[in-house]
C-alpha atoms as one frame of an Amber mdcrd trajectory, in Angstrom:
protein
  -0.051  -0.134  -0.219   1.255   3.347  -1.006   2.268   5.840   1.788   0.385
   9.118   1.149   2.998  11.085   2.646   5.569  10.037   0.324   5.545  11.230
  -3.320   4.664   8.955  -5.600   6.323   9.694  -8.997   4.891  10.701 -11.777
   4.535   8.531 -14.948   5.726  10.642 -18.250   4.356   8.990 -21.522   5.075
   9.940 -25.278   2.007   8.788 -27.567   3.193  11.849 -30.118   4.895  10.335
 -32.761   6.082  13.153 -35.050   5.243  12.374 -38.616   7.712  15.022 -39.941
   6.361  15.155 -43.570   2.716  15.324 -42.477   4.269  19.007 -40.164   5.678
  20.115 -43.387   2.469  19.891 -45.101   0.561  21.081 -42.581   2.474  24.370
 -41.997   2.576  24.872 -45.874  -1.072  24.511 -46.461  -1.615  26.970 -43.856
   0.734  29.278 -45.462  -0.454  29.208 -48.346  -3.764  29.806 -47.743  -5.808
  32.921 -49.016  -5.961  34.208 -45.275  -2.244  32.842 -44.040  -2.514  30.941
 -40.757  -0.256  28.887 -38.346  -1.621  26.345 -36.056  -1.344  27.242 -32.437
   0.518  23.782 -31.439   3.723  25.495 -33.231   4.286  28.366 -30.907   4.304
  25.618 -28.382   7.657  24.924 -28.829  10.318  24.673 -25.445  10.423  28.133
 -25.260   6.771  29.393 -26.869   5.338  27.489 -23.682   7.605  29.531 -21.022
   7.053  32.928 -23.179   3.470  32.404 -23.166   3.627  31.475 -19.153   5.471
  35.084 -18.824   2.494  36.073 -20.722  -0.037  35.314 -18.269   1.928  37.113
 -15.783   1.687  39.737 -17.207  -0.652  42.936 -15.883  -2.071  43.471 -19.579
  -3.455  39.682 -19.621  -5.973  39.826 -17.741  -7.459  36.015 -18.548  -5.463
  34.846 -16.227  -6.315  36.849 -13.221  -9.974  36.758 -13.936 -10.222  33.196
 -14.376  -8.266  32.731 -10.813 -10.598  34.438  -9.167 -13.370  33.008 -10.377
 -12.107  30.032  -8.893 -10.989  31.450  -5.608 -14.376  32.367  -5.326 -16.758
  29.184  -6.707 -14.026  26.344  -5.850 -15.447  25.128  -3.505 -19.309  25.540
  -5.556 -17.050  23.198  -8.355 -15.579  20.773  -5.751 -18.595  20.032  -4.442
 -20.115  19.474  -8.701 -17.064  17.197  -9.609 -17.026  15.566  -6.042 -13.251
  13.721  -4.732 -11.364  11.011  -6.404 -12.294  12.160 -10.147  -9.564  11.282
 -12.982  -8.962  15.637 -13.776  -7.351  15.443 -17.311  -5.882  18.653 -17.771
  -5.593  19.713 -21.624  -2.410  22.393 -22.111  -1.864  21.433 -19.128   1.977
  23.591 -19.648   3.650  25.084 -16.365   0.450  22.958 -13.981  -0.125  25.954
 -12.515  -4.069  26.486 -12.709  -4.473  22.941 -12.179  -2.453  23.212  -9.399
  -4.249  26.271  -7.873  -7.115  23.778  -7.876  -5.324  20.397  -6.515  -6.190
  20.754  -2.699 -10.036  21.718  -3.059 -10.778  18.648  -6.418  -8.603  16.121
  -3.972  -8.264  14.285  -6.919  -7.317  10.647  -7.219  -5.106  11.145 -10.256
  -3.807  13.443 -12.357  -3.160  13.403 -16.135  -1.353  16.603 -17.570  -1.480
  16.584 -21.359   0.705  18.615 -23.646   2.418  18.638 -27.251   5.684  17.953
 -25.074   5.608  16.175 -22.033   9.633  17.714 -21.769   7.574  21.396 -20.845
   5.209  19.375 -18.325   8.103  17.424 -16.816   9.195  19.641 -13.724   6.003
  21.375 -13.239   4.754  18.080 -12.610   7.628  17.000 -10.141   7.073  19.562
  -7.803   3.483  19.059  -7.658   3.355  15.588  -6.862   6.042  16.368  -4.281
   3.072  18.994  -3.071   0.446  16.945  -3.349   2.043  13.320  -2.874  -1.296
  11.036  -2.261  -2.323  11.991  -5.987  -1.531   9.207  -8.654  -0.069  11.598
 -11.936   0.572  10.946 -15.689   1.957  13.350 -17.996   0.992  12.388 -21.773
   2.420  13.598 -25.130   0.706  14.085 -27.624  -1.444  16.499 -29.920  -4.915
  16.680 -28.344  -6.241  18.969 -31.261  -6.810  16.657 -33.632  -7.125  13.805
 -31.629  -7.187  12.364 -28.642  -4.969   9.667 -27.432  -4.562   9.093 -23.823
  -3.912   5.694 -23.844  -4.886   2.301 -22.705  -4.171   3.037 -18.638  -6.207
   5.724 -18.209  -9.392   5.124 -15.705 -12.570   4.830 -18.134 -14.936   5.928
 -14.976 -15.111  10.073 -13.524 -12.778  11.308 -16.733 -13.340  15.122 -15.648
 -12.041  17.283 -18.638 -10.075  20.490 -17.779  -9.761  23.146 -20.499  -9.374
  26.431 -18.672  -7.848  30.181 -20.404 -10.188  30.563 -23.321  -8.028  28.055
 -25.714 -11.273  26.865 -27.154 -11.082  29.845 -28.622  -7.876  28.715 -30.850
 -10.530  26.043 -32.607 -12.954  27.232 -35.552 -16.381  26.622 -35.113 -16.624
  23.216 -36.671 -13.299  22.157 -35.006 -14.285  23.604 -31.658 -17.498  20.760
 -32.238 -15.393  18.061 -32.966 -13.307  18.548 -29.917 -15.825  19.186 -27.794
 -18.041  15.527 -29.166 -14.413  13.929 -28.702 -13.850  15.125 -25.196 -17.495
  14.141 -24.787 -17.069  10.594 -26.219 -14.674  10.191 -24.033 -16.520  10.697
 -20.935 -19.002   8.940 -18.712 -22.157  10.236 -16.732 -20.317  10.673 -14.090
 -17.719  12.674 -15.478 -17.660  16.326 -17.735 -15.549  19.005 -18.633 -14.715
  22.389 -16.918 -14.234  24.498 -19.036 -13.316  28.381 -19.635 -14.294  30.442
 -21.579 -13.760  34.961 -21.960 -16.526  37.138 -23.748 -15.890  39.584 -25.969
 -13.955  42.771 -24.323 -13.366  46.410 -25.187 -11.057  46.380 -28.430  -8.661
  48.215 -26.033  -8.672  45.665 -23.227  -8.359  42.922 -25.678  -5.867  44.286
 -27.861  -3.653  45.471 -24.766  -4.178  41.941 -23.435  -1.942  40.519 -27.100
   0.290  43.252 -27.044   2.118  43.679 -23.617   4.540  46.715 -22.751   6.986
  44.526 -21.756   7.401  42.707 -25.526   6.667  39.522 -24.447   3.935  38.506
 -26.639   5.162  39.756 -29.806   8.354  37.624 -28.465   5.928  34.753 -28.075
   4.778  35.248 -31.152   7.986  36.048 -33.444   9.150  33.045 -32.162   6.894
  30.638 -34.460   9.130  31.581 -37.367  12.074  30.616 -35.871  10.134  26.966
 -34.897   8.951  27.341 -38.595  12.481  27.340 -39.351  13.412  24.245 -37.456
  10.262  22.142 -38.297  10.009  22.782 -42.339  13.139  23.976 -42.673  12.447
  27.538 -43.881  14.536  30.261 -43.591  12.068  33.195 -41.879  14.389  35.876
 -40.943  12.893  37.117 -37.370  14.314  40.745 -37.993  12.522  41.452 -40.852
   8.727  40.864 -38.975   6.874  42.512 -36.300   4.223  41.462 -34.346   0.709
  43.221 -34.620  -2.330  42.490 -32.270  -5.672  44.083 -33.676  -9.292  42.677
 -33.107
């Protein structure tokens, strides 16, 4: 029997197998589209993930503070709705900070941090495991934007998906519906979805949130070009590009 005072080492599983040809085809198709676009997942290499964590601490980026205040105000109600002992599946977990704020209240039996790069969440999960030694923890590296592959070892019952930060906005309406359907197909009647969705704000509030004075968001967005240089490979000269946020 596991001693709850002794941390259980998190298990890390890399399910994402990069197909270089498919990655290049997807990126090129996006760049050649009438309205050129880059899938959000390509912003989150190791540096991009660190920059996004820093964005969440800027004065202008209100979503993180607002969501944290909602968790503080309504965390007990959320915990009563979910109940203890659930399997909490954190989609796009990053530094695991948001789930960490709720961990004591939710008291899950199993915490699953899902991110496209398991390397980034590894250190965060190790720290979280020291704080919550009784919670089983698993890190899964997978691209959940296209399919939801969680492997064979997670419990089927009482899966609660956690998708904060209004990240659902990264999908267009058709893809968002398909994504939510995939979540629903893997959730039993005792499970569910805890999701954060932002509302439209005044233009100046939104534009400031994505164009902070320190230039961290600009660095985050320009870093995707450096990532594309590695993935394609391409020859973007980042010095010739400028970040601009508009709504």
